[in-house]
C-alpha positions as a Python dict, from the first residue, in 0.01 Angstrom:
ca = {
    (1, 'M'): (0, 0, 0),
    (2, 'K'): (-77, -364, 72),
    (3, 'K'): (-251, -350, -296),
    (4, 'G'): (106, -200, -401),
    (5, 'F'): (303, -469, -298),
    (6, 'I'): (82, -719, -453),
    (7, 'H'): (77, -573, -775),
    (8, 'K'): (487, -555, -786),
    (9, 'A'): (510, -896, -606),
    (10, 'L'): (270, -1034, -956),
    (11, 'I'): (482, -813, -1186),
    (12, 'Y'): (822, -1024, -1029),
    (13, 'V'): (641, -1331, -1058),
    (14, 'L'): (550, -1315, -1408),
    (15, 'C'): (858, -1178, -1527),
    (16, 'V'): (1098, -1464, -1337),
    (17, 'S'): (820, -1685, -1508),
    (18, 'L'): (868, -1562, -1843),
    (19, 'F'): (1197, -1585, -1776),
    (20, 'L'): (1257, -1943, -1718),
    (21, 'L'): (1025, -2029, -1962),
    (22, 'M'): (1213, -1812, -2228),
    (23, 'S'): (1526, -2009, -2143),
    (24, 'G'): (1395, -2310, -2122),
    (25, 'F'): (1240, -2236, -2500),
    (26, 'H'): (1584, -2160, -2655),
    (27, 'Q'): (1710, -2458, -2432),
    (28, 'W'): (1436, -2686, -2568),
    (29, 'T'): (1502, -2528, -2960),
    (30, 'A'): (1865, -2523, -2943),
    (31, 'E'): (1836, -2938, -2855),
    (32, 'A'): (1629, -2986, -3142),
    (33, 'K'): (1874, -2891, -3349),
    (34, 'K'): (2094, -3096, -3199),
    (35, 'V'): (1893, -3406, -3303),
    (36, 'D'): (1748, -3311, -3613),
    (37, 'P'): (1762, -3571, -3794),
    (38, 'F'): (1750, -3371, -4167),
    (39, 'I'): (2096, -3384, -4347),
    (40, 'G'): (2041, -3252, -4675),
    (41, 'R'): (1843, -3337, -5029),
    (42, 'M'): (1845, -3609, -5366),
    (43, 'V'): (1663, -3518, -5726),
    (44, 'S'): (1719, -3820, -5937),
    (45, 'R'): (1630, -3910, -6270),
    (46, 'G'): (1577, -4312, -6324),
    (47, 'E'): (1519, -4545, -6092),
    (48, 'V'): (1631, -4487, -5758),
    (49, 'K'): (1479, -4608, -5480),
    (50, 'F'): (1538, -4587, -5042),
    (51, 'E'): (1527, -4820, -4789),
    (52, 'E'): (1202, -4776, -4599),
    (53, 'K'): (1297, -5054, -4341),
    (54, 'E'): (1545, -5318, -4338),
    (55, 'N'): (1531, -5503, -4716),
    (56, 'V'): (1193, -5307, -4842),
    (57, 'W'): (1278, -5032, -5123),
    (58, 'R'): (1056, -4821, -5263),
    (59, 'N'): (1053, -4483, -5501),
    (60, 'V'): (1192, -4185, -5430),
    (61, 'E'): (999, -3843, -5549),
    (62, 'P'): (1222, -3760, -5898),
    (63, 'S'): (1227, -3354, -5829),
    (64, 'Y'): (1247, -3380, -5437),
    (65, 'F'): (1372, -3604, -5165),
    (66, 'P'): (1472, -3542, -4826),
    (67, 'I'): (1811, -3689, -4668),
    (68, 'V'): (1760, -3779, -4330),
    (69, 'K'): (2051, -3984, -4102),
    (70, 'E'): (1978, -4340, -4098),
    (71, 'T'): (1908, -4369, -4488),
    (72, 'K'): (2042, -4537, -4813),
    (73, 'I'): (2022, -4496, -5127),
    (74, 'R'): (1971, -4752, -5439),
    (75, 'T'): (2027, -4642, -5782),
    (76, 'E'): (1945, -4897, -6020),
    (77, 'K'): (1859, -4747, -6359),
    (78, 'G'): (1943, -4386, -6254),
    (79, 'F'): (2090, -4137, -6148),
    (80, 'A'): (2111, -3917, -5821),
    (81, 'L'): (2207, -3595, -5705),
    (82, 'I'): (2293, -3497, -5338),
    (83, 'T'): (2340, -3169, -5194),
    (84, 'L'): (2364, -3180, -4775),
    (85, 'T'): (2338, -2925, -4584),
    (86, 'N'): (2674, -2849, -4467),
    (87, 'K'): (2695, -2707, -4857),
    (88, 'S'): (2852, -3075, -4986),
    (89, 'Q'): (2718, -3250, -5285),
    (90, 'I'): (2744, -3638, -5426),
    (91, 'E'): (2657, -3781, -5727),
    (92, 'M'): (2523, -4169, -5827),
    (93, 'D'): (2579, -4337, -6109),
    (94, 'Q'): (2434, -4677, -6175),
    (95, 'N'): (2380, -4937, -5912),
    (96, 'G'): (2495, -4838, -5604),
    (97, 'I'): (2424, -4819, -5319),
    (98, 'L'): (2509, -4558, -5063),
    (99, 'S'): (2384, -4451, -4678),
    (100, 'F'): (2394, -4165, -4465),
    (101, 'G'): (2528, -4170, -4083),
    (102, 'P'): (2585, -3966, -3818),
    (103, 'N'): (2863, -3703, -3803),
    (104, 'D'): (2910, -3631, -4168),
    (105, 'R'): (2947, -3996, -4224),
    (106, 'L'): (2889, -4155, -4537),
    (107, 'S'): (2927, -4532, -4624),
    (108, 'L'): (3017, -4637, -5047),
    (109, 'M'): (2862, -4982, -5064),
    (110, 'K'): (2884, -5026, -5421),
    (111, 'G'): (2872, -4848, -5739),
    (112, 'H'): (3059, -4520, -5857),
    (113, 'L'): (3001, -4167, -5692),
    (114, 'R'): (3190, -3803, -5740),
    (115, 'F'): (3236, -3589, -5506),
    (116, 'R'): (3263, -3210, -5407),
    (117, 'I'): (3344, -3098, -5041),
    (118, 'P'): (3371, -2748, -4926),
    (119, 'S'): (3694, -2635, -4739),
    (120, 'T'): (3547, -2587, -4445),
    (121, 'V'): (3354, -2949, -4441),
    (122, 'G'): (3524, -3262, -4279),
    (123, 'I'): (3308, -3532, -4479),
    (124, 'E'): (3414, -3907, -4457),
    (125, 'I'): (3369, -4204, -4640),
    (126, 'K'): (3382, -4502, -4591),
    (127, 'V'): (3449, -4805, -4871),
    (128, 'G'): (3493, -5177, -4731),
    (129, 'R'): (3795, -5149, -4547),
    (130, 'F'): (3904, -4812, -4583),
    (131, 'S'): (3787, -4432, -4529),
    (132, 'V'): (3824, -4156, -4774),
    (133, 'T'): (3816, -3794, -4663),
    (134, 'R'): (3982, -3422, -4719),
    (135, 'S'): (4363, -3413, -4581),
    (136, 'G'): (4500, -3114, -4368),
    (137, 'T'): (4805, -3153, -4259),
    (138, 'R'): (4838, -3480, -4246),
    (139, 'Q'): (5123, -3793, -4308),
    (140, 'A'): (5112, -4113, -4478),
    (141, 'A'): (5225, -4411, -4325),
    (142, 'K'): (5424, -4468, -4625),
    (143, 'G'): (5659, -4291, -4804),
    (144, 'M'): (5583, -3936, -4553),
    (145, 'T'): (5420, -3751, -4817),
    (146, 'S'): (5248, -3409, -4605),
    (147, 'F'): (4986, -3167, -4707),
    (148, 'P'): (4938, -2812, -4639),
    (149, 'P'): (4640, -2711, -4504),
    (150, 'Q'): (4387, -2703, -4806),
    (151, 'T'): (4151, -2354, -4853),
    (152, 'G'): (3951, -2501, -5180),
    (153, 'E'): (3708, -2732, -5216),
    (154, 'T'): (3785, -3087, -5263),
    (155, 'I'): (3681, -3278, -5588),
    (156, 'G'): (3704, -3651, -5638),
    (157, 'S'): (3535, -4020, -5641),
    (158, 'I'): (3518, -4333, -5536),
    (159, 'F'): (3455, -4633, -5779),
    (160, 'I'): (3427, -5014, -5632),
    (161, 'H'): (3504, -5270, -5847),
    (162, 'A'): (3333, -5591, -5993),
    (163, 'D'): (3625, -5793, -5834),
    (164, 'G'): (3614, -5549, -5516),
    (165, 'Q'): (3843, -5357, -5549),
    (166, 'V'): (3812, -5027, -5486),
    (167, 'T'): (3967, -4704, -5718),
    (168, 'V'): (4008, -4318, -5547),
    (169, 'K'): (4076, -4016, -5740),
    (170, 'S'): (4143, -3626, -5675),
    (171, 'M'): (4030, -3424, -5904),
    (172, 'Q'): (4143, -3112, -5676),
    (173, 'G'): (4285, -3118, -5369),
    (174, 'A'): (4403, -3401, -5139),
    (175, 'L'): (4290, -3685, -4989),
    (176, 'T'): (4357, -3895, -4702),
    (177, 'I'): (4277, -4274, -4719),
    (178, 'L'): (4229, -4443, -4321),
    (179, 'D'): (4233, -4815, -4315),
    (180, 'Q'): (4007, -4967, -4104),
    (181, 'D'): (4184, -4887, -3755),
    (182, 'H'): (4138, -4513, -3891),
    (183, 'L'): (4496, -4465, -3893),
    (184, 'V'): (4654, -4298, -4236),
    (185, 'L'): (4751, -4563, -4527),
    (186, 'A'): (4800, -4350, -4795),
    (187, 'A'): (4776, -3964, -4918),
    (188, 'L'): (4723, -3852, -5265),
    (189, 'S'): (4761, -3465, -5392),
    (190, 'S'): (4545, -3333, -5692),
    (191, 'K'): (4520, -3483, -6037),
    (192, 'E'): (4652, -3873, -5920),
    (193, 'S'): (4450, -4179, -5847),
    (194, 'L'): (4448, -4477, -5605),
    (195, 'T'): (4375, -4821, -5669),
    (196, 'L'): (4305, -5036, -5306),
    (197, 'P'): (4291, -5422, -5299),
    (198, 'S'): (4018, -5620, -5216),
    (199, 'T'): (4231, -5842, -5002),
    (200, 'P'): (4446, -5695, -4702),
    (201, 'S'): (4777, -5868, -4866),
    (202, 'G'): (4752, -5677, -5279),
    (203, 'G'): (4953, -5418, -5344),
    (204, 'I'): (4849, -5050, -5337),
    (205, 'Q'): (4908, -4883, -5722),
    (206, 'V'): (4895, -4478, -5719),
    (207, 'A'): (4855, -4328, -6090),
    (208, 'Q'): (4772, -3987, -6272),
    (209, 'A'): (4391, -3977, -6256),
    (210, 'D'): (4268, -3854, -6595),
    (211, 'D'): (4106, -3544, -6614),
    (212, 'E'): (3767, -3674, -6644),
    (213, 'V'): (3669, -3918, -6408),
    (214, 'T'): (3419, -4192, -6566),
    (215, 'P'): (3411, -4592, -6432),
    (216, 'E'): (3561, -4651, -6733),
    (217, 'K'): (3867, -4453, -6701),
    (218, 'V'): (4005, -4653, -6401),
    (219, 'P'): (4373, -4694, -6339),
    (220, 'K'): (4428, -5040, -6500),
    (221, 'K'): (4715, -5275, -6388),
    (222, 'G'): (5078, -5259, -6561),
    (223, 'L'): (5272, -5590, -6595),
    (224, 'S'): (5456, -5658, -6376),
    (225, 'T'): (5879, -5588, -6326),
    (226, 'W'): (5970, -5974, -6392),
    (227, 'T'): (5687, -5974, -6712),
    (228, 'W'): (5897, -5713, -6822),
    (229, 'V'): (6233, -5860, -6789),
    (230, 'G'): (6135, -6156, -6961),
    (231, 'I'): (5958, -5950, -7300),
    (232, 'I'): (6269, -5760, -7310),
    (233, 'G'): (6509, -6049, -7274),
    (234, 'G'): (6284, -6260, -7547),
    (235, 'V'): (6304, -5987, -7778),
    (236, 'A'): (6670, -5937, -7690),
    (237, 'L'): (6791, -6353, -7789),
    (238, 'I'): (6531, -6339, -8132),
    (239, 'G'): (6759, -6042, -8203),
    (240, 'G'): (7076, -6260, -8139),
    (241, 'V'): (6930, -6587, -8370),
    (242, 'V'): (6771, -6311, -8650),
    (243, 'A'): (7185, -6172, -8672),
    (244, 'V'): (7332, -6500, -8666),
    (245, 'A'): (7148, -6642, -8924),
    (246, 'S'): (7155, -6378, -9126),
    (247, 'G'): (7580, -6357, -9073),
    (248, 'G'): (7586, -6739, -9164),
    (249, 'G'): (7405, -6732, -9479),
    (250, 'G'): (7585, -6422, -9664),
    (251, 'G'): (7763, -6747, -9951),
    (252, 'G'): (8110, -6711, -9761),
    (253, 'G'): (8214, -6356, -9876),
    (254, 'G'): (8295, -6209, -9532),
    (255, 'G'): (8035, -5955, -9565),
    (256, 'G'): (7864, -6062, -9253),
    (257, 'V'): (7728, -5848, -8958),
    (258, 'P'): (7962, -5927, -8633),
    (259, 'I'): (7724, -6023, -8311),
    (260, 'C'): (7992, -5891, -8094),
    (261, 'P'): (8303, -5706, -8166),
}
């Protein structure tokens, strides 16, 4: 009888211990997943480097390079294709610098990149004083432009000019531009582009985006309204002088065309 009781007690203790061990194991596994630094992978060609430690850059493995949180990539004379674990894709052109932060936040410090973001992902790309993210149902601070929830992937590009201006293009889907306080500054619908100024006092220009996203096709500022007024006025004045001259040189024949009716 005593042996049977001890046997049952031992089995009970073993079962409880096993239960607690498995519970702790699952919790440990869950915690490990939360702190997993791996967020994607990169393939590249040409001269591409990563920051091993502050201001120390090393060449990457072209065929495969793991991307973890806080990784900083610099494309010099090379190109890079980055695929994140959330299925987003990023292409970097030459002379670009991109860093990867936590919570799907990226920071473009230099150069030109193209991105493809699935409908279920909310990536935010910081560039200077602004941030770019795919739109849900949001409204721009000016114009109150709204967009319905997106069902397809979002495709676009960001280009930092040499003078500090930033051009954002949406080739498919809607994008939202946020200021440094995370307030909605502007919104782009599909096939639109927007040029952000390098200084807070600069104006914002929205234009139709080209079908192909390349740095050479970034929107250029047109002539101002007063410049166009001056050009049109000058043309009209020259036309009037020519008309007077031709009318006065008719030799008194009265065949001149009157300027005014």
